[in-house]
C-alpha positions as CSV (number, residue, x, y, z in Angstrom):
1,E,30.2,2.5,-22.8
2,C,28.7,6.1,-22.5
3,G,26.2,4.6,-20.1
4,R,28.8,2.8,-18.0
5,L,30.8,6.0,-17.8
6,T,27.6,7.9,-16.7
7,L,26.8,5.3,-14.2
8,K,30.4,5.4,-12.7
9,S,30.3,9.1,-12.5
10,R,27.0,9.0,-10.7
11,D,28.2,6.2,-8.1
12,R,31.0,8.6,-7.3
13,D,28.7,11.4,-6.8
14,L,26.7,9.0,-4.6
15,N,29.7,8.0,-2.4
16,Q,30.8,11.7,-2.1
17,A,27.4,12.6,-0.8
18,Y,27.3,9.6,1.6
19,Q,30.7,10.5,3.1
20,A,29.8,14.2,3.5
21,L,26.8,13.1,5.3
22,M,28.5,10.6,7.5
23,K,31.2,13.1,8.4
24,S,28.5,16.0,9.2
25,L,26.8,13.7,11.7
26,R,28.4,14.9,14.8
27,A,27.7,17.1,17.7
28,N,28.1,20.9,17.1
29,D,27.8,21.9,20.6
30,K,28.0,20.2,24.4
31,E,24.2,20.7,24.5
32,D,23.6,18.2,21.5
33,N,22.5,15.0,23.2
34,T,21.9,13.3,19.8
35,N,23.2,9.7,19.6
36,Y,25.2,10.2,16.3
37,A,26.7,6.8,16.5
38,E,23.1,5.2,16.3
39,V,22.1,7.7,13.4
40,K,25.4,6.6,11.5
41,K,24.8,3.0,12.2
42,K,21.3,3.2,11.0
43,L,22.2,5.3,7.9
44,Q,24.8,2.7,7.1
45,E,22.3,-0.3,7.3
46,A,20.0,1.7,5.1
47,Q,22.5,2.6,2.5
48,R,23.4,-1.2,2.3
49,A,19.8,-2.2,2.1
50,W,19.3,0.6,-0.6
51,I,22.1,-1.0,-2.8
52,V,20.5,-4.4,-2.6
53,F,17.2,-2.6,-3.3
54,R,18.6,-0.7,-6.4
55,D,20.4,-3.8,-7.8
56,N,17.4,-6.2,-7.5
57,D,15.0,-3.5,-8.9
58,C,17.2,-2.8,-11.9
59,Q,18.1,-6.6,-12.3
60,A,14.1,-7.1,-12.6
61,K,14.0,-4.7,-15.5
62,Y,16.9,-6.5,-17.1
63,T,15.2,-9.7,-16.8
64,L,12.0,-8.3,-18.2
65,W,13.9,-7.3,-21.2
66,E,16.4,-10.0,-21.3
67,S,15.5,-11.3,-24.8
68,G,15.8,-7.8,-26.3
69,T,18.7,-5.8,-27.4
70,I,17.6,-2.9,-25.3
71,R,18.1,-4.7,-22.0
72,G,21.5,-3.5,-21.4
73,I,20.8,0.2,-21.7
74,T,17.4,-0.1,-19.7
75,H,19.5,-1.7,-16.9
76,L,22.2,0.8,-16.9
77,N,19.5,3.8,-17.3
78,C,17.9,2.0,-14.2
79,L,21.0,2.1,-12.1
80,T,22.0,5.5,-13.1
81,E,18.4,7.0,-12.3
82,R,18.2,5.2,-8.8
83,T,21.7,6.4,-8.0
84,E,20.9,9.9,-8.9
85,Q,17.8,9.8,-6.7
86,R,19.6,8.5,-3.8
87,T,22.3,11.0,-4.1
88,K,19.8,13.8,-4.0
89,E,18.1,12.2,-0.9
90,L,21.5,12.1,0.9
91,R,22.3,15.7,0.0
92,T,19.1,16.9,1.7
93,W,20.2,15.6,5.0
94,V,23.3,17.8,4.7
95,D,21.5,20.8,3.5
């Protein structure tokens, strides 16, 4: 249960970082010619692909250990670690 609660908290952090990043992607002045709509679109596509990667990567670990009692915590730890890493990556965009 502790692992699930930790993952839920880290997932909430990830979503907050993602939303903050998406909100920050806008022109700050009239001379900024960046195509922020395209940046947001690509970031959204990347985030969706990352979720698929994370889930498949961690499911592979679960399958590797499926005959053992450690499979559940190994899977949750994988999901938590990957989520924490992605959150840090998204926060570097804003910083």
